[in-house]
C-alpha positions, 0 to 999 in steps of 0.5 A: 749262216742260218739253219732252218729246220722244218717238220715237213717241207715242199721240195722240188721233188715233193714233200719231205720230212725233217728238212734242214735248210742252210742259208748264207749271209746273203739270204741264199739257200746253200743246202737242203737235207731231208731226214735230218736232225735240228741243230741247237740254234736251228730256226724251227718251222712246222710246214714250210713251202716256198714264198709266192711272187705277187706279180701285179700290184697297183698299191695305191688302189688298196686305199679305195677298196670298198669305196666303189661298190655303189651302182651308178645311174647306168650299168657299171663296168671297168670303165666307170670304175676307172673314172672313180679311180682317177678322181681318187688318185688326185688326192695322193701325196708322196707320203700317202703313197709310201704309207699305202704301199707299206700297208699293202706289203704287210698284208702281202707278207702275212698272206704268204707273198714274199715278193711283189711286182709294183706296176707303178704309174702314179708318177707326177704331181696332181697337175701333171708336173714332175717332182724334183726327183722324177722318181719321187713316187717310185722312191716311196715304193722302195722306201716301203719295201726297205721297211717291210722286207718284201722283195721288189720288182719295180715296174715303172709304167709308160703311159702316153695316150688315152686310147688307140690311134694316139688319142689325147689323154684326159686330165685324170691321166695327167699324173701318169704321162710320159713320152719316151725321153721323159720316161727314160729319165724316170727309169734311170732315176727309179733304178738308182732307188732300186739299187739301194735295196736288197732283193730288188730289180727293175723292169719296164711296163708299157701300160697297155696297147691303148696307152702305149703304141708300138712305136712307143714300146719299141722306143722304151724296150731297150731300157729293159735290157734283159729285165722283165717287161709287163703289159696289161692286155685284153682285159676288157671286151671293149679293148678288144673291139677298139684294137680290132677297129684300129689295127685289124687285129685282136690285142694279144695277136697284135702284140705277138705279131709286132713285139719280141714276146718271150719268157721275159714278158708278162701279159697281165690279164689276157682275159679275152683271147681266141684259140690261136692267141691262147695257143701262141701266147702259151708257146711264147714262154711269156707269163700270163699274169692272172688277178682273179679277185680284181678281175671278178670285182671289175667284171672283166671275165674269165681267163681261158685257163684250161686251154692255156695250160693244156698248151703248156702256158705259164701263169702267175698270180697278182692282187692288182687293185687289192680289193682283198689281199689273200694268196689262197683266195686268188688261187681258189677263185682261179679254179672256182671260176672254171668250175662254175663255167664248166660245171665240173670239179678239180678242173685245172688239175691232171688225173690223180693230181692235187688241184691246190698243189698243181696251181700253187706250183704253177704260180710259184714258177710263173711268178718267179719268172715274171719278176725275175727273182730266184724264188719258187723252190726250196733248193740250193741257189734259190733265195731263202723265201720261206713260208710256214703254215701252221699245222697246229691250226684247226684248219690243218689238223690231221693233214699231210702232204698235198692235203696241207696245200689243198686245205689252205688254198680251198678251205683256209686263208691268211690266218694259216700262215704262221711265219714268213722269211724273205732271203732268210730274214724274218718278216712275219712272226706268229701271223703278224708282220714285224712292220705291222704296227708301224705301217698300221699307224701310217695307214690309218693317218693316211686314210683319215687324211685322204677320206676327209676330202670325200 
């Protein structure tokens, strides 16, 4: 067993001082005691908060961050960005995918994320043919997780069509494609790799209603068993218009009316909903997976957060395309988007509430649910995912309680994260991931290789 001793910690019942957290050899919390004294061999922490789940990641896209910020001949949008992404992924080998995933996971850990939901859809060789191991690319994501220590929920993506009404896919999509039978083989092979990891599980991910129709989703859903089901939905206005033209319903409504959406589901983005969709998604128990930095970068729009949370909706945070990986900035932008449109402050908090704590705890709860990891609280039976904030940092000078969270999330960034443990295992020390040096070298080699062809 290992004992951690925090000067102050955020517990389910609120802030407490002198907190002893005992962790077993499997990485689970056995006991939590406040107003305790440290043992001689205690791991000493300053301010301890639960580790966050990053519920939505396309790790390979980190390698193209910053390379699409040039205006084309017409108006730019998600759809023009997507064509550039297709061209970029043609260059990626399994070695590249492992190196990029490893670096992304290092950045996540250093930002305070302790688990990741990898929405993984780059399955095949560039010509669309499967590798000898159909889950070769998934195996590389798992290999990266084994080296960095981040907990993983692997979400192999089912992608079959280019648009509603079963439109034929384009050449740029051929690395993604499966039918239900080949997807079942992919999923089974992926599960074997996941089973070798500590703190890992697997779900399913129909890409979207435009890439997987209802019959496809019905066919693959049994593979999830009781595991997580993630889907992109209502990210773009054009997607809403196309769904209406094809089905007579908006995307979220079409899904809610035709699939058993419940607390095992995560609807990623869900940006464009009407009032009834917002209400019914909130009441379903599903998690709305929000990725504010990517949604801003792609010009997606703003999630109806005020109305959704008022209905009791559950949210989680993801970094999606990884235009930047910073937990604090994701939460900050979620609130700031609401402030800019409503011309108010502290929009997503209740009366007298800390906005930082409100959004942090909401994201902890929803992220853990979406990835089905026992995380999000410092309490017995939960995995010991511990994030230490550096109270000696100038940005946290003199702060206590909720002011620590508010100062980190609204005034700070990754440098305020001092250490991170996943399942009691140290992954970040003095602000740097233990795997950083190895992953940095592989990342630089990979980027040099990829960008030579640009």
